[in-house]
PyMOL commands that place a pseudoatom at each C-alpha (Angstrom):
pseudoatom trace, name=CA, resn=MET, resi=1, chain=A, elem=C, hetatm=0, pos=[19.898, 173.872, 50.720]
pseudoatom trace, name=CA, resn=ARG, resi=2, chain=A, elem=C, hetatm=0, pos=[21.201, 170.397, 51.535]
pseudoatom trace, name=CA, resn=PRO, resi=3, chain=A, elem=C, hetatm=0, pos=[24.845, 170.420, 52.707]
pseudoatom trace, name=CA, resn=ASN, resi=4, chain=A, elem=C, hetatm=0, pos=[27.435, 168.847, 50.425]
pseudoatom trace, name=CA, resn=TRP, resi=5, chain=A, elem=C, hetatm=0, pos=[29.205, 166.249, 52.605]
pseudoatom trace, name=CA, resn=LEU, resi=6, chain=A, elem=C, hetatm=0, pos=[31.201, 164.703, 49.799]
pseudoatom trace, name=CA, resn=PRO, resi=7, chain=A, elem=C, hetatm=0, pos=[34.442, 166.702, 50.375]
pseudoatom trace, name=CA, resn=VAL, resi=8, chain=A, elem=C, hetatm=0, pos=[34.363, 165.896, 54.123]
pseudoatom trace, name=CA, resn=ILE, resi=9, chain=A, elem=C, hetatm=0, pos=[33.794, 162.175, 53.513]
pseudoatom trace, name=CA, resn=LEU, resi=10, chain=A, elem=C, hetatm=0, pos=[36.610, 161.999, 50.963]
pseudoatom trace, name=CA, resn=ALA, resi=11, chain=A, elem=C, hetatm=0, pos=[38.977, 163.780, 53.338]
pseudoatom trace, name=CA, resn=ALA, resi=12, chain=A, elem=C, hetatm=0, pos=[38.109, 161.391, 56.169]
pseudoatom trace, name=CA, resn=LEU, resi=13, chain=A, elem=C, hetatm=0, pos=[38.712, 158.363, 53.959]
pseudoatom trace, name=CA, resn=ALA, resi=14, chain=A, elem=C, hetatm=0, pos=[42.080, 159.750, 52.892]
pseudoatom trace, name=CA, resn=LEU, resi=15, chain=A, elem=C, hetatm=0, pos=[43.439, 160.198, 56.430]
pseudoatom trace, name=CA, resn=PRO, resi=16, chain=A, elem=C, hetatm=0, pos=[44.286, 156.535, 57.181]
pseudoatom trace, name=CA, resn=SER, resi=17, chain=A, elem=C, hetatm=0, pos=[46.104, 156.074, 53.877]
pseudoatom trace, name=CA, resn=LEU, resi=18, chain=A, elem=C, hetatm=0, pos=[48.207, 159.198, 54.527]
pseudoatom trace, name=CA, resn=GLY, resi=19, chain=A, elem=C, hetatm=0, pos=[49.402, 158.367, 58.007]
pseudoatom trace, name=CA, resn=GLN, resi=20, chain=A, elem=C, hetatm=0, pos=[48.322, 155.142, 59.619]
pseudoatom trace, name=CA, resn=PRO, resi=21, chain=A, elem=C, hetatm=0, pos=[50.178, 152.443, 57.682]
pseudoatom trace, name=CA, resn=VAL, resi=22, chain=A, elem=C, hetatm=0, pos=[53.559, 154.067, 58.219]
pseudoatom trace, name=CA, resn=SER, resi=23, chain=A, elem=C, hetatm=0, pos=[53.112, 154.994, 61.870]
pseudoatom trace, name=CA, resn=SER, resi=24, chain=A, elem=C, hetatm=0, pos=[51.493, 151.706, 62.885]
pseudoatom trace, name=CA, resn=ALA, resi=25, chain=A, elem=C, hetatm=0, pos=[54.051, 149.508, 61.170]
pseudoatom trace, name=CA, resn=GLY, resi=26, chain=A, elem=C, hetatm=0, pos=[56.708, 148.355, 63.625]
pseudoatom trace, name=CA, resn=PRO, resi=27, chain=A, elem=C, hetatm=0, pos=[60.372, 148.032, 62.681]
pseudoatom trace, name=CA, resn=VAL, resi=28, chain=A, elem=C, hetatm=0, pos=[61.450, 144.801, 60.991]
pseudoatom trace, name=CA, resn=PHE, resi=29, chain=A, elem=C, hetatm=0, pos=[64.928, 143.429, 60.388]
pseudoatom trace, name=CA, resn=GLN, resi=30, chain=A, elem=C, hetatm=0, pos=[65.751, 140.683, 57.907]
pseudoatom trace, name=CA, resn=VAL, resi=31, chain=A, elem=C, hetatm=0, pos=[68.955, 138.884, 57.018]
pseudoatom trace, name=CA, resn=ASP, resi=32, chain=A, elem=C, hetatm=0, pos=[69.050, 137.005, 53.733]
pseudoatom trace, name=CA, resn=PHE, resi=33, chain=A, elem=C, hetatm=0, pos=[71.895, 134.478, 53.409]
pseudoatom trace, name=CA, resn=SER, resi=34, chain=A, elem=C, hetatm=0, pos=[73.047, 132.488, 50.378]
pseudoatom trace, name=CA, resn=ASN, resi=35, chain=A, elem=C, hetatm=0, pos=[75.974, 130.149, 49.745]
pseudoatom trace, name=CA, resn=PRO, resi=36, chain=A, elem=C, hetatm=0, pos=[75.626, 127.462, 47.043]
pseudoatom trace, name=CA, resn=ASP, resi=37, chain=A, elem=C, hetatm=0, pos=[78.346, 125.361, 48.688]
pseudoatom trace, name=CA, resn=LEU, resi=38, chain=A, elem=C, hetatm=0, pos=[76.407, 124.892, 51.916]
pseudoatom trace, name=CA, resn=SER, resi=39, chain=A, elem=C, hetatm=0, pos=[73.160, 123.252, 52.887]
pseudoatom trace, name=CA, resn=PRO, resi=40, chain=A, elem=C, hetatm=0, pos=[70.864, 125.002, 53.356]
pseudoatom trace, name=CA, resn=THR, resi=41, chain=A, elem=C, hetatm=0, pos=[72.010, 127.031, 50.383]
pseudoatom trace, name=CA, resn=HIS, resi=42, chain=A, elem=C, hetatm=0, pos=[69.674, 129.895, 51.222]
pseudoatom trace, name=CA, resn=TRP, resi=43, chain=A, elem=C, hetatm=0, pos=[67.853, 131.091, 54.314]
pseudoatom trace, name=CA, resn=THR, resi=44, chain=A, elem=C, hetatm=0, pos=[66.125, 134.188, 55.623]
pseudoatom trace, name=CA, resn=LEU, resi=45, chain=A, elem=C, hetatm=0, pos=[65.596, 135.255, 59.222]
pseudoatom trace, name=CA, resn=THR, resi=46, chain=A, elem=C, hetatm=0, pos=[63.121, 138.017, 60.001]
pseudoatom trace, name=CA, resn=LEU, resi=47, chain=A, elem=C, hetatm=0, pos=[63.087, 139.597, 63.470]
pseudoatom trace, name=CA, resn=HIS, resi=48, chain=A, elem=C, hetatm=0, pos=[60.945, 142.076, 65.395]
pseudoatom trace, name=CA, resn=PRO, resi=49, chain=A, elem=C, hetatm=0, pos=[62.133, 144.123, 68.406]
pseudoatom trace, name=CA, resn=ASP, resi=50, chain=A, elem=C, hetatm=0, pos=[60.446, 141.778, 70.910]
pseudoatom trace, name=CA, resn=GLY, resi=51, chain=A, elem=C, hetatm=0, pos=[62.456, 138.780, 69.628]
pseudoatom trace, name=CA, resn=ASN, resi=52, chain=A, elem=C, hetatm=0, pos=[59.662, 137.175, 67.622]
pseudoatom trace, name=CA, resn=GLY, resi=53, chain=A, elem=C, hetatm=0, pos=[60.520, 136.276, 64.062]
pseudoatom trace, name=CA, resn=HIS, resi=54, chain=A, elem=C, hetatm=0, pos=[60.355, 133.795, 61.226]
pseudoatom trace, name=CA, resn=PHE, resi=55, chain=A, elem=C, hetatm=0, pos=[62.958, 131.520, 59.662]
pseudoatom trace, name=CA, resn=ARG, resi=56, chain=A, elem=C, hetatm=0, pos=[62.809, 129.939, 56.223]
pseudoatom trace, name=CA, resn=SER, resi=57, chain=A, elem=C, hetatm=0, pos=[65.533, 127.802, 54.620]
pseudoatom trace, name=CA, resn=GLU, resi=58, chain=A, elem=C, hetatm=0, pos=[66.120, 125.948, 51.369]
pseudoatom trace, name=CA, resn=ARG, resi=59, chain=A, elem=C, hetatm=0, pos=[68.539, 123.032, 51.266]
pseudoatom trace, name=CA, resn=HIS, resi=60, chain=A, elem=C, hetatm=0, pos=[70.365, 121.531, 48.297]
pseudoatom trace, name=CA, resn=ALA, resi=61, chain=A, elem=C, hetatm=0, pos=[68.043, 120.007, 45.712]
pseudoatom trace, name=CA, resn=ALA, resi=62, chain=A, elem=C, hetatm=0, pos=[69.806, 116.689, 46.302]
pseudoatom trace, name=CA, resn=PRO, resi=63, chain=A, elem=C, hetatm=0, pos=[72.204, 115.578, 49.065]
pseudoatom trace, name=CA, resn=ALA, resi=64, chain=A, elem=C, hetatm=0, pos=[75.865, 115.656, 48.173]
pseudoatom trace, name=CA, resn=THR, resi=65, chain=A, elem=C, hetatm=0, pos=[77.277, 112.331, 46.997]
pseudoatom trace, name=CA, resn=GLY, resi=66, chain=A, elem=C, hetatm=0, pos=[78.804, 110.390, 49.849]
pseudoatom trace, name=CA, resn=ALA, resi=67, chain=A, elem=C, hetatm=0, pos=[77.095, 112.472, 52.544]
pseudoatom trace, name=CA, resn=VAL, resi=68, chain=A, elem=C, hetatm=0, pos=[77.486, 110.810, 55.913]
pseudoatom trace, name=CA, resn=THR, resi=69, chain=A, elem=C, hetatm=0, pos=[74.875, 112.782, 57.832]
pseudoatom trace, name=CA, resn=ILE, resi=70, chain=A, elem=C, hetatm=0, pos=[71.171, 113.270, 57.345]
pseudoatom trace, name=CA, resn=ASP, resi=71, chain=A, elem=C, hetatm=0, pos=[70.615, 116.646, 55.764]
pseudoatom trace, name=CA, resn=ALA, resi=72, chain=A, elem=C, hetatm=0, pos=[68.216, 118.886, 57.645]
pseudoatom trace, name=CA, resn=PRO, resi=73, chain=A, elem=C, hetatm=0, pos=[64.846, 119.405, 55.926]
pseudoatom trace, name=CA, resn=ASN, resi=74, chain=A, elem=C, hetatm=0, pos=[63.662, 122.765, 54.677]
pseudoatom trace, name=CA, resn=VAL, resi=75, chain=A, elem=C, hetatm=0, pos=[62.531, 124.932, 57.568]
pseudoatom trace, name=CA, resn=ASP, resi=76, chain=A, elem=C, hetatm=0, pos=[59.608, 127.362, 57.518]
pseudoatom trace, name=CA, resn=ARG, resi=77, chain=A, elem=C, hetatm=0, pos=[58.560, 128.335, 61.021]
pseudoatom trace, name=CA, resn=ASP, resi=78, chain=A, elem=C, hetatm=0, pos=[58.159, 131.095, 63.572]
pseudoatom trace, name=CA, resn=VAL, resi=79, chain=A, elem=C, hetatm=0, pos=[61.080, 131.493, 65.971]
pseudoatom trace, name=CA, resn=LEU, resi=80, chain=A, elem=C, hetatm=0, pos=[61.864, 133.388, 69.154]
pseudoatom trace, name=CA, resn=VAL, resi=81, chain=A, elem=C, hetatm=0, pos=[65.222, 134.853, 70.162]
pseudoatom trace, name=CA, resn=SER, resi=82, chain=A, elem=C, hetatm=0, pos=[66.017, 136.605, 73.415]
pseudoatom trace, name=CA, resn=ALA, resi=83, chain=A, elem=C, hetatm=0, pos=[65.018, 140.217, 73.927]
pseudoatom trace, name=CA, resn=GLU, resi=84, chain=A, elem=C, hetatm=0, pos=[68.701, 141.041, 74.487]
pseudoatom trace, name=CA, resn=PHE, resi=85, chain=A, elem=C, hetatm=0, pos=[69.703, 139.599, 71.129]
pseudoatom trace, name=CA, resn=ALA, resi=86, chain=A, elem=C, hetatm=0, pos=[66.871, 141.384, 69.333]
pseudoatom trace, name=CA, resn=ALA, resi=87, chain=A, elem=C, hetatm=0, pos=[67.902, 144.663, 71.007]
pseudoatom trace, name=CA, resn=ARG, resi=88, chain=A, elem=C, hetatm=0, pos=[71.447, 144.185, 69.711]
pseudoatom trace, name=CA, resn=VAL, resi=89, chain=A, elem=C, hetatm=0, pos=[70.132, 143.674, 66.175]
pseudoatom trace, name=CA, resn=PHE, resi=90, chain=A, elem=C, hetatm=0, pos=[68.048, 146.859, 66.164]
pseudoatom trace, name=CA, resn=GLN, resi=91, chain=A, elem=C, hetatm=0, pos=[70.666, 148.917, 67.996]
pseudoatom trace, name=CA, resn=THR, resi=92, chain=A, elem=C, hetatm=0, pos=[73.165, 147.979, 65.292]
pseudoatom trace, name=CA, resn=ALA, resi=93, chain=A, elem=C, hetatm=0, pos=[70.663, 148.924, 62.594]
pseudoatom trace, name=CA, resn=HIS, resi=94, chain=A, elem=C, hetatm=0, pos=[70.199, 152.378, 64.082]
pseudoatom trace, name=CA, resn=SER, resi=95, chain=A, elem=C, hetatm=0, pos=[73.857, 153.001, 64.885]
pseudoatom trace, name=CA, resn=ARG, resi=96, chain=A, elem=C, hetatm=0, pos=[74.768, 152.039, 61.317]
pseudoatom trace, name=CA, resn=LYS, resi=97, chain=A, elem=C, hetatm=0, pos=[72.244, 154.369, 59.644]
pseudoatom trace, name=CA, resn=LEU, resi=98, chain=A, elem=C, hetatm=0, pos=[69.766, 151.586, 58.830]
pseudoatom trace, name=CA, resn=PHE, resi=99, chain=A, elem=C, hetatm=0, pos=[72.404, 149.927, 56.592]
pseudoatom trace, name=CA, resn=ARG, resi=100, chain=A, elem=C, hetatm=0, pos=[72.052, 152.650, 53.973]
pseudoatom trace, name=CA, resn=SER, resi=101, chain=A, elem=C, hetatm=0, pos=[75.701, 152.510, 52.854]
pseudoatom trace, name=CA, resn=ASP, resi=102, chain=A, elem=C, hetatm=0, pos=[77.974, 149.939, 51.249]
pseudoatom trace, name=CA, resn=CYS, resi=103, chain=A, elem=C, hetatm=0, pos=[79.101, 147.526, 53.966]
pseudoatom trace, name=CA, resn=GLU, resi=104, chain=A, elem=C, hetatm=0, pos=[81.238, 145.135, 51.877]
pseudoatom trace, name=CA, resn=SER, resi=105, chain=A, elem=C, hetatm=0, pos=[84.955, 145.344, 52.645]
pseudoatom trace, name=CA, resn=HIS, resi=106, chain=A, elem=C, hetatm=0, pos=[86.004, 144.250, 49.128]
pseudoatom trace, name=CA, resn=MET, resi=107, chain=A, elem=C, hetatm=0, pos=[88.926, 142.493, 50.784]
pseudoatom trace, name=CA, resn=LYS, resi=108, chain=A, elem=C, hetatm=0, pos=[90.358, 139.297, 49.342]
pseudoatom trace, name=CA, resn=VAL, resi=109, chain=A, elem=C, hetatm=0, pos=[89.004, 136.906, 51.948]
pseudoatom trace, name=CA, resn=ALA, resi=110, chain=A, elem=C, hetatm=0, pos=[87.494, 133.433, 51.754]
pseudoatom trace, name=CA, resn=PHE, resi=111, chain=A, elem=C, hetatm=0, pos=[83.887, 133.337, 50.591]
pseudoatom trace, name=CA, resn=GLN, resi=112, chain=A, elem=C, hetatm=0, pos=[81.644, 133.027, 53.650]
pseudoatom trace, name=CA, resn=GLY, resi=113, chain=A, elem=C, hetatm=0, pos=[78.273, 133.478, 51.984]
pseudoatom trace, name=CA, resn=TRP, resi=114, chain=A, elem=C, hetatm=0, pos=[76.388, 136.609, 50.964]
pseudoatom trace, name=CA, resn=LYS, resi=115, chain=A, elem=C, hetatm=0, pos=[74.498, 138.247, 53.800]
pseudoatom trace, name=CA, resn=LYS, resi=116, chain=A, elem=C, hetatm=0, pos=[71.989, 140.972, 53.059]
pseudoatom trace, name=CA, resn=PHE, resi=117, chain=A, elem=C, hetatm=0, pos=[70.792, 143.073, 55.991]
pseudoatom trace, name=CA, resn=SER, resi=118, chain=A, elem=C, hetatm=0, pos=[67.479, 144.888, 55.478]
pseudoatom trace, name=CA, resn=TYR, resi=119, chain=A, elem=C, hetatm=0, pos=[65.673, 147.222, 57.857]
pseudoatom trace, name=CA, resn=SER, resi=120, chain=A, elem=C, hetatm=0, pos=[62.274, 148.864, 57.465]
pseudoatom trace, name=CA, resn=GLY, resi=121, chain=A, elem=C, hetatm=0, pos=[60.191, 150.812, 59.929]
pseudoatom trace, name=CA, resn=PRO, resi=122, chain=A, elem=C, hetatm=0, pos=[58.473, 154.115, 60.679]
pseudoatom trace, name=CA, resn=ASP, resi=123, chain=A, elem=C, hetatm=0, pos=[61.885, 155.813, 60.800]
pseudoatom trace, name=CA, resn=GLY, resi=124, chain=A, elem=C, hetatm=0, pos=[62.988, 154.673, 57.353]
pseudoatom trace, name=CA, resn=GLN, resi=125, chain=A, elem=C, hetatm=0, pos=[64.504, 151.769, 55.534]
pseudoatom trace, name=CA, resn=GLY, resi=126, chain=A, elem=C, hetatm=0, pos=[67.807, 150.590, 54.134]
pseudoatom trace, name=CA, resn=SER, resi=127, chain=A, elem=C, hetatm=0, pos=[69.849, 147.553, 53.190]
pseudoatom trace, name=CA, resn=CYS, resi=128, chain=A, elem=C, hetatm=0, pos=[73.366, 146.429, 52.404]
pseudoatom trace, name=CA, resn=GLU, resi=129, chain=A, elem=C, hetatm=0, pos=[74.963, 143.178, 51.298]
pseudoatom trace, name=CA, resn=PHE, resi=130, chain=A, elem=C, hetatm=0, pos=[78.344, 141.699, 52.138]
pseudoatom trace, name=CA, resn=ASN, resi=131, chain=A, elem=C, hetatm=0, pos=[80.542, 138.646, 52.210]
pseudoatom trace, name=CA, resn=PHE, resi=132, chain=A, elem=C, hetatm=0, pos=[82.932, 140.213, 54.719]
pseudoatom trace, name=CA, resn=ALA, resi=133, chain=A, elem=C, hetatm=0, pos=[81.900, 143.570, 56.165]
pseudoatom trace, name=CA, resn=LYS, resi=134, chain=A, elem=C, hetatm=0, pos=[84.264, 146.487, 56.549]
pseudoatom trace, name=CA, resn=ASP, resi=135, chain=A, elem=C, hetatm=0, pos=[82.479, 147.464, 59.763]
pseudoatom trace, name=CA, resn=LYS, resi=136, chain=A, elem=C, hetatm=0, pos=[83.456, 145.219, 62.685]
pseudoatom trace, name=CA, resn=GLU, resi=137, chain=A, elem=C, hetatm=0, pos=[80.056, 145.515, 64.379]
pseudoatom trace, name=CA, resn=ILE, resi=138, chain=A, elem=C, hetatm=0, pos=[78.175, 144.570, 61.220]
pseudoatom trace, name=CA, resn=GLN, resi=139, chain=A, elem=C, hetatm=0, pos=[80.543, 141.635, 60.611]
pseudoatom trace, name=CA, resn=ALA, resi=140, chain=A, elem=C, hetatm=0, pos=[80.128, 140.450, 64.216]
pseudoatom trace, name=CA, resn=LEU, resi=141, chain=A, elem=C, hetatm=0, pos=[76.347, 140.664, 63.931]
pseudoatom trace, name=CA, resn=GLY, resi=142, chain=A, elem=C, hetatm=0, pos=[76.496, 138.707, 60.679]
pseudoatom trace, name=CA, resn=ASP, resi=143, chain=A, elem=C, hetatm=0, pos=[78.521, 135.971, 62.377]
pseudoatom trace, name=CA, resn=SER, resi=144, chain=A, elem=C, hetatm=0, pos=[76.011, 135.810, 65.225]
pseudoatom trace, name=CA, resn=LEU, resi=145, chain=A, elem=C, hetatm=0, pos=[73.028, 135.608, 62.884]
pseudoatom trace, name=CA, resn=VAL, resi=146, chain=A, elem=C, hetatm=0, pos=[74.679, 132.767, 60.970]
pseudoatom trace, name=CA, resn=ALA, resi=147, chain=A, elem=C, hetatm=0, pos=[75.151, 131.001, 64.308]
pseudoatom trace, name=CA, resn=VAL, resi=148, chain=A, elem=C, hetatm=0, pos=[71.466, 131.525, 65.152]
pseudoatom trace, name=CA, resn=ALA, resi=149, chain=A, elem=C, hetatm=0, pos=[70.490, 130.049, 61.795]
pseudoatom trace, name=CA, resn=GLU, resi=150, chain=A, elem=C, hetatm=0, pos=[72.753, 127.067, 62.496]
pseudoatom trace, name=CA, resn=THR, resi=151, chain=A, elem=C, hetatm=0, pos=[70.906, 126.548, 65.785]
pseudoatom trace, name=CA, resn=ILE, resi=152, chain=A, elem=C, hetatm=0, pos=[67.513, 126.539, 64.069]
pseudoatom trace, name=CA, resn=VAL, resi=153, chain=A, elem=C, hetatm=0, pos=[68.681, 124.165, 61.339]
pseudoatom trace, name=CA, resn=GLU, resi=154, chain=A, elem=C, hetatm=0, pos=[70.190, 121.867, 63.975]
pseudoatom trace, name=CA, resn=GLY, resi=155, chain=A, elem=C, hetatm=0, pos=[66.848, 121.831, 65.749]
pseudoatom trace, name=CA, resn=ALA, resi=156, chain=A, elem=C, hetatm=0, pos=[65.171, 120.642, 62.543]
pseudoatom trace, name=CA, resn=ARG, resi=157, chain=A, elem=C, hetatm=0, pos=[67.856, 117.992, 62.139]
pseudoatom trace, name=CA, resn=LEU, resi=158, chain=A, elem=C, hetatm=0, pos=[67.282, 116.767, 65.699]
pseudoatom trace, name=CA, resn=GLU, resi=159, chain=A, elem=C, hetatm=0, pos=[63.560, 116.451, 65.034]
pseudoatom trace, name=CA, resn=MET, resi=160, chain=A, elem=C, hetatm=0, pos=[64.219, 114.338, 61.963]
pseudoatom trace, name=CA, resn=LEU, resi=161, chain=A, elem=C, hetatm=0, pos=[66.781, 112.141, 63.716]
pseudoatom trace, name=CA, resn=ARG, resi=162, chain=A, elem=C, hetatm=0, pos=[64.404, 111.554, 66.611]
pseudoatom trace, name=CA, resn=LEU, resi=163, chain=A, elem=C, hetatm=0, pos=[61.849, 110.174, 64.169]
pseudoatom trace, name=CA, resn=HIS, resi=164, chain=A, elem=C, hetatm=0, pos=[64.066, 108.289, 61.740]
pseudoatom trace, name=CA, resn=ASP, resi=165, chain=A, elem=C, hetatm=0, pos=[67.476, 107.646, 63.332]
pseudoatom trace, name=CA, resn=PRO, resi=166, chain=A, elem=C, hetatm=0, pos=[67.415, 107.901, 67.153]
pseudoatom trace, name=CA, resn=LEU, resi=167, chain=A, elem=C, hetatm=0, pos=[70.928, 106.463, 67.428]
pseudoatom trace, name=CA, resn=GLY, resi=168, chain=A, elem=C, hetatm=0, pos=[72.222, 109.372, 65.349]
pseudoatom trace, name=CA, resn=LEU, resi=169, chain=A, elem=C, hetatm=0, pos=[71.104, 111.784, 68.059]
pseudoatom trace, name=CA, resn=ASP, resi=170, chain=A, elem=C, hetatm=0, pos=[74.116, 110.916, 70.212]
pseudoatom trace, name=CA, resn=HIS, resi=171, chain=A, elem=C, hetatm=0, pos=[76.660, 112.310, 67.750]
pseudoatom trace, name=CA, resn=GLU, resi=172, chain=A, elem=C, hetatm=0, pos=[74.469, 115.291, 66.838]
pseudoatom trace, name=CA, resn=MET, resi=173, chain=A, elem=C, hetatm=0, pos=[73.938, 116.294, 70.451]
pseudoatom trace, name=CA, resn=GLU, resi=174, chain=A, elem=C, hetatm=0, pos=[77.652, 115.996, 71.117]
pseudoatom trace, name=CA, resn=TYR, resi=175, chain=A, elem=C, hetatm=0, pos=[78.297, 118.428, 68.275]
pseudoatom trace, name=CA, resn=LEU, resi=176, chain=A, elem=C, hetatm=0, pos=[75.566, 120.780, 69.486]
pseudoatom trace, name=CA, resn=VAL, resi=177, chain=A, elem=C, hetatm=0, pos=[77.004, 120.987, 73.011]
pseudoatom trace, name=CA, resn=GLU, resi=178, chain=A, elem=C, hetatm=0, pos=[80.482, 121.705, 71.635]
pseudoatom trace, name=CA, resn=ALA, resi=179, chain=A, elem=C, hetatm=0, pos=[79.160, 124.282, 69.165]
pseudoatom trace, name=CA, resn=ALA, resi=180, chain=A, elem=C, hetatm=0, pos=[77.144, 126.037, 71.884]
pseudoatom trace, name=CA, resn=GLY, resi=181, chain=A, elem=C, hetatm=0, pos=[80.339, 126.259, 73.916]
pseudoatom trace, name=CA, resn=ASP, resi=182, chain=A, elem=C, hetatm=0, pos=[82.445, 127.911, 71.219]
pseudoatom trace, name=CA, resn=GLY, resi=183, chain=A, elem=C, hetatm=0, pos=[79.748, 130.110, 69.654]
pseudoatom trace, name=CA, resn=ARG, resi=184, chain=A, elem=C, hetatm=0, pos=[79.126, 128.224, 66.416]
pseudoatom trace, name=CA, resn=VAL, resi=185, chain=A, elem=C, hetatm=0, pos=[75.493, 128.017, 67.501]
pseudoatom trace, name=CA, resn=GLN, resi=186, chain=A, elem=C, hetatm=0, pos=[73.754, 130.778, 69.451]
pseudoatom trace, name=CA, resn=GLN, resi=187, chain=A, elem=C, hetatm=0, pos=[70.322, 131.414, 70.922]
pseudoatom trace, name=CA, resn=ILE, resi=188, chain=A, elem=C, hetatm=0, pos=[69.732, 127.808, 71.989]
pseudoatom trace, name=CA, resn=GLY, resi=189, chain=A, elem=C, hetatm=0, pos=[66.325, 128.889, 73.290]
pseudoatom trace, name=CA, resn=ALA, resi=190, chain=A, elem=C, hetatm=0, pos=[65.160, 129.063, 69.670]
pseudoatom trace, name=CA, resn=ILE, resi=191, chain=A, elem=C, hetatm=0, pos=[65.003, 125.233, 69.649]
pseudoatom trace, name=CA, resn=ARG, resi=192, chain=A, elem=C, hetatm=0, pos=[63.697, 124.813, 73.174]
pseudoatom trace, name=CA, resn=GLY, resi=193, chain=A, elem=C, hetatm=0, pos=[60.789, 122.643, 71.985]
pseudoatom trace, name=CA, resn=ILE, resi=194, chain=A, elem=C, hetatm=0, pos=[62.845, 119.764, 70.571]
pseudoatom trace, name=CA, resn=LEU, resi=195, chain=A, elem=C, hetatm=0, pos=[65.317, 119.924, 73.451]
pseudoatom trace, name=CA, resn=GLU, resi=196, chain=A, elem=C, hetatm=0, pos=[62.492, 119.588, 75.973]
pseudoatom trace, name=CA, resn=ARG, resi=197, chain=A, elem=C, hetatm=0, pos=[61.106, 116.599, 74.063]
pseudoatom trace, name=CA, resn=LEU, resi=198, chain=A, elem=C, hetatm=0, pos=[64.509, 114.926, 74.002]
pseudoatom trace, name=CA, resn=ALA, resi=199, chain=A, elem=C, hetatm=0, pos=[65.135, 115.644, 77.684]
pseudoatom trace, name=CA, resn=GLY, resi=200, chain=A, elem=C, hetatm=0, pos=[61.967, 113.741, 78.599]
pseudoatom trace, name=CA, resn=ASP, resi=201, chain=A, elem=C, hetatm=0, pos=[62.130, 111.014, 75.955]
pseudoatom trace, name=CA, resn=GLU, resi=202, chain=A, elem=C, hetatm=0, pos=[62.911, 107.630, 77.507]
pseudoatom trace, name=CA, resn=GLY, resi=203, chain=A, elem=C, hetatm=0, pos=[63.179, 106.208, 74.012]
pseudoatom trace, name=CA, resn=VAL, resi=204, chain=A, elem=C, hetatm=0, pos=[66.573, 107.862, 73.483]
pseudoatom trace, name=CA, resn=ILE, resi=205, chain=A, elem=C, hetatm=0, pos=[69.785, 107.088, 75.350]
pseudoatom trace, name=CA, resn=GLU, resi=206, chain=A, elem=C, hetatm=0, pos=[70.514, 108.804, 78.640]
pseudoatom trace, name=CA, resn=ARG, resi=207, chain=A, elem=C, hetatm=0, pos=[73.486, 110.685, 77.187]
pseudoatom trace, name=CA, resn=VAL, resi=208, chain=A, elem=C, hetatm=0, pos=[71.175, 112.450, 74.741]
pseudoatom trace, name=CA, resn=ARG, resi=209, chain=A, elem=C, hetatm=0, pos=[68.714, 113.364, 77.504]
pseudoatom trace, name=CA, resn=LYS, resi=210, chain=A, elem=C, hetatm=0, pos=[71.556, 114.655, 79.682]
pseudoatom trace, name=CA, resn=ARG, resi=211, chain=A, elem=C, hetatm=0, pos=[72.929, 116.855, 76.904]
pseudoatom trace, name=CA, resn=ALA, resi=212, chain=A, elem=C, hetatm=0, pos=[69.446, 118.171, 76.149]
pseudoatom trace, name=CA, resn=ARG, resi=213, chain=A, elem=C, hetatm=0, pos=[69.062, 119.180, 79.810]
pseudoatom trace, name=CA, resn=LEU, resi=214, chain=A, elem=C, hetatm=0, pos=[72.490, 120.817, 79.709]
pseudoatom trace, name=CA, resn=LEU, resi=215, chain=A, elem=C, hetatm=0, pos=[71.540, 122.885, 76.671]
pseudoatom trace, name=CA, resn=LEU, resi=216, chain=A, elem=C, hetatm=0, pos=[68.212, 123.872, 78.206]
pseudoatom trace, name=CA, resn=ALA, resi=217, chain=A, elem=C, hetatm=0, pos=[70.054, 125.112, 81.285]
pseudoatom trace, name=CA, resn=LYS, resi=218, chain=A, elem=C, hetatm=0, pos=[72.356, 127.117, 79.011]
pseudoatom trace, name=CA, resn=ALA, resi=219, chain=A, elem=C, hetatm=0, pos=[69.335, 128.626, 77.293]
pseudoatom trace, name=CA, resn=GLU, resi=220, chain=A, elem=C, hetatm=0, pos=[67.936, 129.689, 80.674]
pseudoatom trace, name=CA, resn=GLY, resi=221, chain=A, elem=C, hetatm=0, pos=[71.270, 131.278, 81.589]
for i in range(1, 221): cmd.bond("trace and resi %d" % i, "trace and resi %d" % (i + 1))
show_as sticks, trace
zoom trace
């Protein structure tokens, strides 16, 4: 009698679909931000534990009337944050139960933009959305992620100014140095590429090159 291998083959084919996708998928964190009064009006930042991630933003459909600065273009690119920052993100996710509970304070505070934290990984998934979080650690992380997004958007703005308005780089770099000092922008290393190009670009004024070198040194620190 010829053996019937069909049950064995079907069982073997079923094994990957039962276990592999879940166990092989690494944890992923995403913050989704929206505020119709700002530009970009919407952005998402996805991060992995090693600091690699992706940033995508959408600006206003049309610049505001009377705008005095060049609006940054839409951004859609891979990014890299420090391992320390990524560790903070995932530690917060785990200490706050993967964001499985309501994190909005429901306090009467100024609208800062909706921030949705989402986590998914082999250990589970969860999400919560807030304007102002009732948990201080979640609120602080939200502020930091907004500052990281500001850094990435500023990098895109610098790239555009370098091509179309080199003289405008002076004012923009002045702002960037000040913002890096007070925390309005964080993770300067995420825009290392444009800063390195500016630092070595003899076509821009020395003050811009000096500030680019200063920011690169800060990123190394």
